[in-house]
N, C-alpha and C positions, 0 to 999 in steps of 0.2 A: 148789839146790834139791837134795834128797838126794832117793834114793828112796823114804822113806818119806810124805817131802810130794809126791811127785807120780802114789802112787797114787789119794789120793782124787780128784787131779784128773782123772786117766787112767778113773777109771769115771762122773765127773761128765760129761767130753765122752760119755761110750759110752751112757749113757743118755740126753741130750742128741740124738745120735745117733739114737738108736732114738726116740726121742719124735717127732723130725721125719720121718723114714721114715716111722712111722705116719700122721700128720699129711698127708703125701702120699699115700699110699696111700688112706686117706679120702676126700680132693680127688678122686682120682681113679674112685673108684665111685661120689661123690654126683655126680662129671660123666656116667658112663656112666647111672645111673639116674635121673637129668634127660632126657638125650638118651631113654633107653629108653621112659619115660613119655610126651616129647614124641611120640615119633613112635607110640605105642600111640593117642594121642590124635586127631590123623591119620588114623590105620588106623580107628579107631571112628566117624571120621565121614566118610566117602570111602563107604559105601552110605547114606548119606543124602542127600546129596548127587543122588541121582537126581531127589527131589522140592527142594531147591533151587534146580537150575538154569533147570527149566522157569517157576516162581516168579518168581524175580528175571528172567528176561526178560520175564515177562507186565508184572511191576512197569515198566521199563525201557519196554515198548511205549504200556503203558495214559499214562505219564508225556510222553511226548510226543504223544499221543493228543488230550490237554485241554490242548496249546499249548506244553508245555513246550522250550525248547530243550535241544540234546545236553548242554552244558556245564549248564544248569541240572540238567537230569534225573541227572547224575554225582554232582552237589554234593549234590543230596537224598540221592539211595542214599549217596553217603557217609558224611555228616552227620547221615541220621534213621535208615539201616539197621536199619528195623522194617516188614518189607515187609507185613502185616496193615493194617499204621494208613496205610502211604503209599499202597495200592489205593482204600482206604475216602475218603482226603484227595483223592484222584485221583476218584473218582465226585463226590464233594459239588462237586469246583470244576466238573467239565462241567454240574452239576444250577446253579450258582449261587449256592450257600452261602453266607452271610457267612463272615469268616473266624474268628470265637469259636467258631462251631459245629463247625469245622473241628479249632481247636484244641482244646477240649473233647472231641471225639469222639476224635481221639487220645490223647488222654491216657485216656479211661476205656480202648480198647484194649489202649492199653501198660503199664498199672497192674498186670498179670501180673509184667512184669519187677521188680516190690519185692518181689512173693514170690519168685520166684526168688533175687533178691539176698539174699534175707532164709536161703532154704535154703541157698545158699553161703556164705554168713559164715563159717562156724563152718569150714571149711576153709581157706579164704584168709584167716580172722585177721590171722596175725602180718606179713601184707607190708604194704612201705608207703602212702601216700596213695596215690602219682603209678601205682604196680603197680595198686592198686585200681580206679583210675580207668579204667586202660587195659581194666584184663578186664573190667571193669562196660561199658566202651563198645560189647566184643564182643560180651555176652552174647546168646544170639539161646534159640528154643524149642528147636533142635537141641543146640548146645552144652549146654544148660541139662539135658537128658533124657540125652544121653551121659555127661556128668562125672557125674551124682549116681550113677545106675544104677551104673558104675563104681566111685566111690569106697563107695559100698555094700556090693558084693561082691569089694574088693581093700583089704584093710587097707596090705601096704605099699607105699604110691604115692604120690609127690610130684604132691601135687593139684594146685598151681600148673600145672607143665610139662604136665599131661595135660591142664587145661584150655584150656590157651592152645594146644595142637597142637591139638585140637577148633576151640573156637572160630575159631580162628587160617583152617583149612580152610574152612570156613562162610562167615569175612568174604570170603576171597579168592575165591571160587567165588563169590559171590551179586554183589562187583562185576563182576566179570568179566562176568557172565550179563547183570548188568542193563544194561552197555557196551553187548553185543552186541544186546539189545532193541530199546535208544533208536536204533543206529544202522537195526535193523531197520523199525523203527516210523515212521524217516523214511524209509524207502521204502516201508512197504505205503499203497495208495490206499485215503482216506477213504471210500469206497464201500464196502468190502471189509467195515467194520463190525464193530470188535473188542469191542463192549459186549458179547457171551456169556463174553468170556475172565473180566471180573471174578465171576459167579455163580457160574460153574466153578471158577473156583482157592478160594472160597470153600466152596463145597459140598466139594471134595477136603481140605480142610484139617477143617471139620467132621465129616464122617465119620469120617476118622482117629481124633480124639478124640474121641468116642462111645464109650467103653469102658465104663461105669459106667452106675446109672441116675440118681447125679445130673447127671451130664451129659446126659445123654436127658433129663432135665425141662426144664435150664434150653436146650438147645438148642430143643424144642417152647415153652416159655413166650417165649422171644428172639422166636421165628419169628410164633409169633401175634401177639404185640402190634406187630411192627413191621406185619405186615399189616393188624393193625386202625387202627394209628394212622398209618398214610401219609400220611394228607390234612395232618398237623400243620403249621405250619408251618418253614420252614428248616429240615428233615429234623430237627425234634425227633424224630418217632416212632424214629429211628434209637439215638438218645440214650437216651430212654426204654426202650427195648427193648432195649438191653445192660444197663440196672440192672437191672430186672426179673427179666432170665434170671436174670444173674448170685445175684440174691437168692432166687431159687425155686430154683437149682442150690443155692446154700448150705441154706436150710432143708431140703431134701431130703439133703443130708449128713449134717445133724443128727437126722434124723429116722430117718437109715438106721443111723447109731452110738447112737440106742437101742433101736433093735430090736433090736442083737446082743446089746449089754449087759445087755438084759432077758432 
């Protein structure tokens, strides 16, 4: 081949090599971006663990206190991974409620995760089904709040890795704390009486959530109905209070929006 024929071939390899180099640089930058967002997610979740750790320990203690074994407690913590509904189910178990009431109550309490998922969906829609399933399993109130607030204020962020970092941190802290609680629960004498842990933990969650008028209305309505309907069979008063409390909060939200628009 003469020199004239080698020139185009030389430029072809030169361009190809340049493209490959740029592709490698982009891959390195993407990996660095993913690592940074993952670490940022972990850091964002660390302050929240102050509330997660004791709550998970109470959940572990509560499971043992209602008769679950250590392995049943750990299994429920890993499979269910929903602290509020777990505590309610434990309390219903101690009262001898039917399993259908436990399932219905847990479903009502966990229904909020449907709204969480809908909010996160636009940020994670390009992921595969198994990736979405994993991230959905790790969804928690804390991971949702941290991630959404970060996504709104930061445009250049890998949503998947930031969320995974925050969700994984909460999940690991919860499981470890629940195991510690299960061990401590087996060592605590029944005469100590840990029934106070349930209302105290829920009061802490409730007061932290009272940030506007609709949530205050929902809490007052739900609490009042729960007291008035306490005598209903199978603890149906709790389910009724939950539904009506949510309805009252929703109506208050609509009324507030109409007042702003007017």
